C-alpha positions in Angstrom: 95.3 22.3 -78.2 98.5 24.2 -78.3 98.9 27.8 -77.5 99.3 28.7 -81.2 96.2 26.8 -82.2 94.2 28.5 -79.4 95.4 31.9 -80.5 94.5 31.2 -84.1 91.1 29.9 -83.1 90.6 33.1 -81.1 91.4 35.3 -84.0 89.1 33.3 -86.3 86.4 33.5 -83.6 86.7 37.3 -83.3 86.6 37.6 -87.0 83.3 35.8 -86.9 82.0 38.1 -84.3 83.3 41.2 -86.1 81.3 40.1 -89.1 78.2 40.4 -87.0 77.6 36.7 -86.4 76.1 35.6 -83.1 78.0 34.2 -80.2 77.1 30.6 -79.4 78.6 28.1 -77.0 77.2 25.4 -79.4 79.7 26.3 -82.1 83.0 24.5 -81.5 86.1 26.7 -81.6 87.7 24.2 -84.0 85.0 25.3 -86.6 86.5 28.8 -86.6 90.0 27.4 -87.1 89.0 24.9 -89.7 87.3 27.6 -91.7 89.4 30.6 -90.9 92.9 29.2 -91.4 92.5 28.1 -95.0 90.7 31.3 -95.8 93.6 33.3 -94.3 96.1 31.3 -96.2 94.2 31.7 -99.5 94.0 35.5 -98.9 97.8 35.7 -98.2 98.7 33.6 -101.2 96.5 35.8 -103.4 98.2 38.9 -101.9 101.6 37.3 -102.7 100.6 36.6 -106.3 99.3 40.1 -106.8 102.5 41.5 -105.3 104.6 39.7 -107.9 102.3 39.6 -110.9 99.6 42.2 -110.3 99.2 45.5 -112.0 100.8 48.2 -109.8 98.2 50.8 -110.8 95.5 48.5 -109.4 97.3 47.0 -106.4 98.9 50.1 -105.2 102.3 48.5 -104.7 105.3 47.9 -107.0 105.8 44.4 -108.4 108.6 42.6 -106.6 108.1 44.7 -103.4 108.2 41.5 -101.2 111.3 40.2 -103.0 113.1 43.5 -102.6 112.2 43.6 -98.9 113.1 39.9 -98.5 109.7 39.1 -97.0 109.2 35.4 -96.2 106.0 34.9 -98.3 104.3 31.6 -98.8 104.8 31.9 -102.5 108.6 32.2 -102.1 108.7 29.4 -99.5 106.9 27.0 -102.0 109.2 28.2 -104.8 112.3 27.7 -102.7 111.1 24.2 -101.6 110.7 23.1 -105.2 113.6 25.0 -106.8 116.6 23.5 -108.4 120.1 24.5 -107.2 120.3 27.0 -110.1 117.0 28.5 -109.4 117.9 28.9 -105.7 121.1 30.6 -106.7 119.1 33.0 -108.9 116.6 33.7 -106.1 119.5 34.4 -103.6 120.8 37.1 -106.0 117.4 38.8 -106.1 116.2 38.6 -102.5 116.8 41.8 -100.6 117.9 43.8 -103.7 116.4 47.2 -103.2 116.5 48.1 -106.9 114.8 45.4 -109.0 114.1 46.1 -112.6 111.2 44.6 -114.5 113.4 41.9 -116.0 114.6 40.8 -112.6 111.0 40.6 -111.2 110.1 38.6 -114.3 113.0 36.2 -113.7 111.8 35.6 -110.2 108.2 35.2 -111.4 109.3 32.5 -113.9 111.0 30.7 -111.0 107.9 30.7 -108.8 106.1 27.5 -108.4 102.4 27.5 -109.2 100.5 27.0 -106.0 99.3 23.4 -105.5 95.7 22.8 -104.3 95.4 21.3 -100.9 94.8 17.6 -100.7 91.2 16.5 -100.9 89.5 16.1 -97.5 88.7 12.5 -96.5 85.5 13.6 -94.7 
């Protein structure tokens, strides 16, 4: 197991413990990673979607905040991966712009790739 995987497993384990669950040597550490990583990725993707499409009055943050700050989000990474040359050009113009109007945020939103579900498990 690599250092990164051990670190992720440790965070997932301590999340388990913080939720009041019992400690047990019988539980394999991989269980925490197998459960915790997809859960964390889903939470982050939801946060990315709310940051772009959510109601600012409900989310407490302005739409397009991540784009203006040029934050490397999973949503933008997926969008970039699947974007055409013209879409990438448009995204480059928007990323890092401190003053994005609603029309600019909407253009970025239309470029975003809908998240794809993970492949079905073979187990």
